[in-house]
N, C-alpha and C positions, 0 to 999 in steps of 0.2 A: 282343329275343329273350328268351324266358322262361328262368328259371333251370334248368328241367328240360331244355331244349334245350342249354343251355351245359354242363350236367353230362354229358348223353349224348354231346355232341361231344368233350369231354375224354376220356371213356372210350374212344371210338372212336379218337382220336388216339394214346392210350397203349396201345391193344390190350388193354383191361381189359373183361371182360364184366360186365354187370350181375349175373350169377349169382355171379361171383367177389367183386364188391364187396359183394353181399348176404351171402355167407357170412363174409367177413372183418370186416364191420361189424355184422352182426346186423339190418340193415335188410331189411324184407320185399321180396322180389323182385317182388311184385305192384305195388309202387310204381313200379318202373322200367318194367314192362310197361304200366301205365296211362299213363305219360308218353309212351311210344312211340305209343300209340293217340291220345291227346289231351294235348298239353302243358298243364300246369296250373301255376298260380302258387301252389298250396297245398303247403306242406311244413312239417312239424314242425321247429321250430328246432333241437332236439336232433339230428335226423337231418342237418340241414344242416351242423352243426358236425362230426358224425362223418364226413361225406363230405369236407368241407374238410380235416380232419386226415388222412384216408386219402390224399387226392390231394396233400397238401402245399401247399395254397394257402389264400388267405383266403376267408372267407365273402362278403366284398364282391365278390370276383372271381366267385364262383359266382352271385351275384345280378346280375352285369352292371354293377356300379357302378364298376369300375376295370378297366383293361386289363392291368395287371401282376399275375400270379397271386400274387406274394409281397409286393406293395407295400401300403402303408398310406396311408390318406387323412388328411391333416392336418385337425384340427377347425377 
């Protein structure tokens, strides 16, 4: 699953609209609209960090690298 699909799924589960996330983080709403049309693996790392902070989860969780949203992977 692409990170865009993971993020959109989390937003739906938490009843957060892309518009709200856009307004509260400053990330362009067009990014979320493009994800809905065609999931993409491209995202600016700064935006990924903003989304993770807003959702209270790790970047690795958004990237699909771990199942626990708050967990950390041991090196």
